[in-house]
C-alpha positions as CSV (number, residue, x, y, z in Angstrom):
1,M,-0.1,0.1,0.1
2,S,1.3,3.4,-0.9
3,E,1.4,6.7,1.5
4,S,-1.4,8.3,-0.1
5,D,-3.8,4.5,0.4
6,P,-6.6,5.7,2.7
7,A,-6.0,2.0,4.3
8,T,-2.8,2.6,5.7
9,F,-2.1,4.2,9.1
10,P,0.5,7.2,9.9
11,L,1.9,4.6,12.3
12,E,3.2,2.5,9.6
13,R,5.3,5.4,8.1
14,E,7.2,5.7,11.4
15,T,10.6,4.8,11.0
16,V,12.6,2.5,13.2
17,P,15.1,4.5,15.4
18,P,18.9,3.5,16.2
19,F,19.4,1.8,19.4
20,D,22.5,0.8,21.5
21,H,21.5,-2.1,24.0
22,V,18.8,-4.6,24.1
23,D,18.0,-6.4,26.8
24,L,15.6,-9.3,28.0
25,V,14.4,-9.1,31.5
26,T,12.2,-11.5,33.3
27,V,10.3,-10.3,36.2
28,R,8.0,-11.9,38.8
29,L,5.4,-9.7,40.6
30,P,3.3,-11.6,43.0
31,F,-0.4,-11.3,43.2
32,L,-2.4,-9.9,45.9
33,K,-4.4,-13.1,45.5
34,P,-4.6,-16.3,43.2
35,F,-6.2,-15.6,40.0
36,A,-8.0,-18.5,38.5
37,I,-9.8,-18.9,35.3
38,S,-11.1,-22.2,33.7
39,T,-7.5,-23.9,32.6
40,A,-5.1,-22.6,35.1
41,V,-4.3,-20.6,38.7
42,W,-1.9,-18.0,38.8
43,T,-0.4,-16.6,42.0
44,C,2.1,-14.3,40.7
45,K,2.9,-12.5,37.0
46,E,5.7,-13.7,35.5
47,A,6.2,-11.1,32.6
48,L,9.3,-11.0,29.6
49,L,10.2,-7.3,29.1
50,L,12.3,-6.0,26.3
51,R,14.3,-3.0,27.2
52,L,15.6,-0.7,24.4
53,S,18.0,2.0,25.0
54,S,19.4,4.5,22.4
55,G,21.9,6.7,24.3
56,S,19.7,8.2,27.6
57,T,16.4,7.3,26.0
58,V,15.2,3.9,27.0
59,A,11.9,1.9,25.7
60,W,10.1,-1.2,26.7
61,G,8.0,-3.6,25.6
62,E,6.1,-6.3,27.7
63,C,5.2,-10.0,26.5
64,V,1.9,-11.1,27.3
65,A,2.9,-14.7,27.3
66,D,2.7,-16.9,30.7
67,P,5.6,-19.0,31.9
68,D,3.3,-21.9,31.2
69,P,1.1,-22.9,28.1
70,F,-2.3,-23.4,30.1
71,Y,-3.7,-20.1,28.6
72,A,-1.7,-20.0,25.1
73,S,0.4,-21.8,23.3
74,E,3.3,-18.9,23.6
75,T,5.3,-19.0,26.7
76,T,7.7,-16.7,28.3
77,V,11.0,-19.0,27.5
78,S,9.5,-19.7,23.8
79,A,8.9,-15.7,23.4
80,A,12.6,-15.2,24.6
81,H,14.1,-17.7,21.9
82,I,11.8,-16.1,19.1
83,I,12.8,-12.6,20.0
84,R,16.5,-13.5,20.3
85,D,17.0,-15.4,17.4
86,F,14.6,-14.4,14.8
87,L,12.6,-11.1,15.2
88,L,15.5,-9.0,16.5
89,P,17.6,-9.9,13.7
90,L,14.8,-8.5,11.4
91,V,14.9,-4.8,13.3
92,E,16.8,-2.5,11.2
93,P,17.1,1.4,11.9
94,G,15.7,3.1,9.2
95,I,13.0,1.0,7.8
96,T,9.7,2.0,8.4
97,L,7.0,0.1,10.5
98,S,5.4,-1.1,7.8
99,E,8.5,-2.7,6.2
100,L,9.1,-4.3,9.8
101,D,5.8,-5.6,9.9
102,S,6.2,-7.4,6.1
103,R,9.8,-8.8,7.8
104,F,7.7,-10.1,10.9
105,R,5.3,-11.9,8.6
106,H,8.1,-14.0,7.4
107,V,7.8,-15.8,11.0
108,R,4.8,-17.9,11.3
109,G,2.7,-17.3,14.3
110,H,4.4,-16.0,17.5
111,Q,2.4,-13.0,18.0
112,M,3.0,-12.3,21.7
113,A,6.6,-12.3,20.8
114,K,6.3,-9.9,17.7
115,A,4.2,-7.7,19.7
116,T,6.7,-7.3,22.3
117,V,9.3,-6.2,19.8
118,E,6.8,-3.9,18.1
119,N,5.4,-2.4,21.4
120,A,9.2,-1.7,22.4
121,V,10.1,-0.1,18.9
122,V,6.7,2.0,19.0
123,D,7.7,3.5,22.3
124,L,11.3,4.0,21.4
125,I,9.9,6.1,18.1
126,A,7.4,8.3,20.5
127,R,10.1,9.0,23.4
128,T,12.5,9.9,20.8
129,K,9.9,12.2,19.0
130,D,8.8,13.1,22.9
131,V,5.3,12.5,21.9
132,P,2.8,10.4,23.9
133,L,2.0,6.9,22.3
134,H,-1.9,7.9,21.7
135,E,-0.6,10.5,19.4
136,L,1.2,8.2,17.2
137,L,-1.9,5.9,17.0
138,G,-3.8,9.0,15.7
139,A,-6.0,9.4,18.6
140,P,-6.5,12.5,21.2
141,R,-5.7,12.2,24.7
142,K,-8.9,11.2,26.9
143,K,-10.3,9.1,30.0
144,V,-11.1,5.8,29.2
145,P,-13.8,3.8,31.0
146,S,-12.5,1.1,33.7
147,G,-13.6,-2.7,33.8
148,L,-12.8,-5.4,35.9
149,S,-12.3,-8.8,35.2
150,I,-12.8,-11.6,38.3
151,G,-11.2,-14.6,38.7
152,L,-13.2,-18.1,39.5
153,Q,-14.6,-18.2,43.1
154,D,-15.0,-20.8,45.6
155,S,-18.6,-19.9,45.8
156,P,-21.4,-18.1,44.5
157,S,-21.4,-15.9,47.7
158,A,-17.8,-15.4,47.4
159,L,-18.2,-14.0,43.9
160,V,-21.1,-11.6,45.0
161,E,-18.4,-10.3,47.6
162,E,-15.9,-9.6,44.9
163,V,-18.4,-8.0,42.5
164,A,-20.0,-5.8,45.3
165,E,-16.2,-4.5,45.8
166,A,-15.9,-3.7,42.2
167,V,-19.1,-2.0,42.1
168,G,-17.9,0.1,44.9
169,R,-15.0,1.2,43.4
170,G,-17.2,2.4,40.6
171,Y,-16.0,0.1,37.6
172,H,-18.0,0.5,34.4
173,R,-18.1,-3.2,33.5
174,I,-17.4,-6.4,35.5
175,K,-16.2,-9.5,34.1
176,V,-16.8,-12.7,35.7
177,K,-14.9,-16.0,35.0
178,V,-17.1,-19.0,34.8
179,K,-16.6,-22.9,33.9
180,K,-18.7,-25.7,34.0
181,G,-20.1,-26.4,37.5
182,K,-19.5,-22.9,38.4
183,D,-21.8,-20.9,36.0
184,I,-25.5,-20.5,36.5
185,D,-25.7,-20.3,40.2
186,Y,-22.6,-18.2,40.4
187,V,-24.3,-15.5,37.6
188,S,-27.6,-15.8,39.0
189,A,-26.3,-14.8,42.2
190,V,-24.6,-11.5,41.1
191,R,-27.7,-10.5,39.1
192,D,-30.0,-11.1,42.1
193,R,-27.8,-8.6,44.2
194,F,-27.1,-6.2,41.3
195,P,-29.6,-6.5,38.5
196,D,-28.6,-3.6,36.2
197,I,-24.8,-3.5,36.4
198,P,-23.1,-4.1,32.9
199,L,-21.9,-7.8,33.3
200,M,-20.3,-10.3,31.2
201,A,-19.1,-14.2,31.4
202,D,-16.0,-15.4,30.3
203,A,-15.4,-19.1,29.9
204,N,-12.0,-19.4,28.4
205,G,-13.1,-22.3,26.1
206,D,-14.4,-24.6,28.8
207,Y,-17.6,-25.6,27.0
208,S,-18.3,-27.7,24.0
209,L,-21.3,-27.5,21.2
210,G,-22.9,-30.1,23.2
211,D,-23.4,-27.7,26.1
212,A,-25.6,-25.2,23.9
213,E,-29.0,-25.6,25.9
214,H,-27.2,-25.2,29.3
215,L,-25.3,-22.1,28.1
216,A,-28.7,-20.9,26.7
217,R,-29.6,-20.6,30.4
218,L,-27.2,-17.9,30.7
219,D,-29.6,-15.7,28.5
220,A,-31.6,-15.1,31.6
221,F,-29.4,-12.6,33.3
222,S,-29.1,-10.0,30.7
223,L,-25.3,-10.4,29.9
224,M,-23.4,-7.8,27.8
225,M,-21.8,-10.5,26.2
226,I,-20.7,-14.5,26.7
227,E,-16.8,-14.7,26.1
228,Q,-15.1,-17.6,24.2
229,P,-17.3,-20.4,25.6
230,L,-15.8,-23.0,23.2
231,S,-12.3,-24.0,22.2
232,Y,-9.6,-21.5,22.2
233,S,-9.0,-22.4,18.6
234,D,-12.4,-22.4,17.3
235,I,-14.5,-20.0,15.0
236,Y,-16.8,-22.1,13.1
237,E,-18.7,-23.9,16.2
238,H,-19.2,-20.2,17.9
239,S,-21.0,-19.1,14.8
240,I,-23.5,-22.6,15.2
241,L,-23.6,-21.7,19.0
242,Q,-24.7,-18.1,18.4
243,K,-27.9,-19.2,16.1
244,S,-29.3,-20.6,19.6
245,L,-28.3,-18.1,22.0
246,A,-29.8,-14.4,22.5
247,T,-26.5,-13.2,24.5
248,P,-23.9,-12.0,22.2
249,L,-20.8,-13.9,21.6
250,C,-17.4,-12.6,22.2
251,L,-14.4,-13.9,20.5
252,D,-10.9,-13.6,22.4
253,E,-8.4,-16.7,22.1
254,S,-9.3,-17.7,18.6
255,I,-8.6,-14.3,17.1
256,H,-4.8,-13.9,16.2
257,G,-5.1,-11.3,13.4
258,L,-7.2,-9.8,11.1
259,A,-8.1,-12.8,8.7
260,D,-9.4,-14.6,11.8
261,L,-11.9,-11.4,12.6
262,V,-12.5,-11.4,9.1
263,A,-14.0,-15.0,8.8
264,A,-15.6,-14.8,12.6
265,I,-17.6,-11.9,11.3
266,D,-18.5,-13.4,8.0
267,L,-19.4,-16.5,9.7
268,G,-21.5,-15.0,12.4
269,A,-19.6,-16.0,15.2
270,C,-18.2,-12.9,16.5
271,R,-20.6,-9.9,17.4
272,I,-18.3,-8.4,20.1
273,L,-14.2,-8.3,19.7
274,N,-12.3,-8.8,22.8
275,L,-8.8,-7.0,21.3
276,K,-5.7,-7.9,23.2
277,Q,-3.0,-6.1,21.5
278,G,-0.1,-8.2,23.0
279,R,-2.1,-11.2,21.6
280,V,-2.5,-10.4,18.0
281,G,1.0,-8.9,17.2
282,G,1.0,-5.4,18.4
283,L,-0.3,-2.2,17.9
284,L,-0.5,-1.8,13.9
285,E,-2.4,-5.1,14.0
286,S,-4.9,-3.7,16.5
287,L,-5.7,-0.6,14.5
288,R,-6.3,-3.2,11.5
289,L,-8.8,-5.1,13.6
290,V,-10.4,-2.0,15.1
291,R,-10.9,-0.7,11.7
292,H,-12.6,-3.8,10.1
293,A,-14.9,-4.4,13.4
294,A,-16.1,-0.8,13.1
295,A,-16.8,-0.8,9.4
296,R,-19.0,-4.0,10.2
297,G,-20.6,-2.6,13.3
298,V,-18.8,-5.0,15.6
299,P,-18.0,-3.3,19.1
300,V,-14.7,-3.6,20.4
301,W,-13.1,-3.7,24.0
302,S,-9.5,-3.8,25.1
303,G,-8.7,-7.2,26.7
304,G,-5.8,-7.3,29.6
305,M,-3.4,-10.4,30.6
306,D,-2.9,-9.3,33.9
307,E,0.1,-7.1,32.4
308,T,2.7,-5.2,34.8
309,G,2.3,-1.4,34.4
310,I,4.3,-1.5,31.2
311,G,1.8,-3.3,29.1
312,R,-1.2,-1.8,31.0
313,A,0.0,1.6,30.0
314,V,0.1,0.6,26.4
315,N,-3.6,-0.8,26.4
316,I,-4.8,2.4,28.2
317,H,-3.0,4.3,25.0
318,L,-4.7,2.2,22.7
319,Q,-8.2,2.6,24.4
320,T,-8.0,6.3,23.0
321,V,-8.5,4.9,19.6
322,E,-11.8,5.7,17.7
323,G,-13.7,2.3,17.3
324,I,-13.0,1.0,20.8
325,T,-16.4,1.4,22.1
326,L,-16.8,-0.7,25.5
327,P,-15.0,-0.7,28.7
328,G,-11.8,-3.2,28.8
329,D,-10.2,-5.0,31.4
330,T,-8.4,-2.0,32.4
331,S,-8.6,-2.1,36.1
332,E,-6.7,-0.3,39.2
333,T,-3.1,-1.9,39.8
334,S,-4.0,-2.2,43.5
335,H,-6.4,-4.7,42.7
336,Y,-3.3,-7.2,41.3
337,F,-0.3,-5.8,42.9
338,E,1.1,-4.5,46.0
339,K,4.1,-3.2,44.2
340,D,4.1,-2.6,40.4
341,L,7.0,-1.7,38.3
342,V,6.0,1.4,37.3
343,E,4.7,5.0,38.5
344,P,2.1,6.3,38.4
345,A,-0.1,3.5,39.8
346,V,-3.5,2.8,37.6
347,V,-6.1,4.3,39.7
348,L,-10.1,5.3,39.0
349,D,-11.4,8.7,39.5
350,D,-14.8,9.5,41.0
351,E,-16.6,8.5,38.3
352,G,-14.5,5.4,37.3
353,F,-12.3,6.6,34.7
354,I,-8.8,6.2,34.2
355,E,-6.4,8.8,33.0
356,V,-3.8,8.3,30.2
357,P,-0.5,8.6,31.7
358,E,1.2,11.7,30.4
359,G,4.7,12.1,29.2
360,P,6.4,10.4,25.8
361,G,5.7,6.7,24.9
362,F,3.5,5.1,27.0
363,G,4.2,7.6,29.9
364,A,4.2,5.3,32.8
365,R,8.0,5.4,34.3
366,V,9.7,2.3,35.3
367,Q,11.3,2.3,38.8
368,L,14.5,0.8,38.5
369,D,14.9,-0.1,42.0
370,R,11.7,-2.1,42.1
371,L,12.7,-3.4,38.4
372,D,16.0,-4.8,40.2
373,D,13.9,-6.2,43.2
374,L,11.5,-8.3,40.9
375,T,14.1,-9.5,38.6
376,L,14.6,-13.1,38.0
377,K,16.8,-13.0,34.8
378,R,18.6,-10.4,32.7
379,E,20.0,-11.2,29.2
380,R,21.8,-8.5,27.3
381,L,21.4,-9.2,23.4
382,K,23.2,-6.1,22.0
């Protein structure tokens, strides 16, 4: 596509700045309480970070992969291998982000690893130009609505307590994790207590098409959406399931890029999109997904992966983009961590909104003393 092609984005024409050093840093942040979904339970956030240094300018990218393959096939170890041995050799100062994107497509899959590198490069571009990330994305600075994802709980009453706390904090949308045996009674208990809150359920692929009649019982609770009830790799069977449900289906794990979204919408499998920029390959692909969803009338929200403050700040900037229309999974830092890597912490204002971090790049400032305390491994690549 040419520079004059209206289908391109200004971000694609930005060029990769020179950089002196490249470091891979693995950190571990304890969660305040375990976070459980239908496939796993985590007690800490182990994150792979990529640091690019250009003189006194330092930029960061965060990989959203876990240390295990229980949510997705990529892991922090596999991502480090792909970044080190296949992606970084393709990063050349002076090429455009569009050219870098084309080079990365030669590597099949590994979207989380690609997003890590692209995010660090985009952060370096923004910091070099002394502009905030949202400006590079072509979006104005604005407050973004908040949303909270609540992990699986031991009982319906325990879930209601968690939801009550979130309602008290002012969150605009609440998501509850469900799985077989922890679904109807749990959602019903929340709706009995809070009949009017924007509420959604996320199954992380725990059901099969044979559970259609059971899942249809969730229609009684006026949910905003049911997220990824079937296999993490499926699109087609979701289109069949959607025909038997009044509640919109939202796809998450099975959308890895624009081609997946095009197929999902055309098949009728995806009425709402959970966009995780760290899962689809980064910010450029995210912009393409948002544009296509908007053209097809599909609402979009920004999903979270329990990121540290680095990835969380990138997600906040992304939510300023036109076409992201629903509250995302962006919550306060204090809900997950006692001590994060960055300042300022993410907090809600009196109306439940979140301020976009000020300053160049993603804005939040990495606290080097905390980074040192939480680092498990550090590797200099250049």
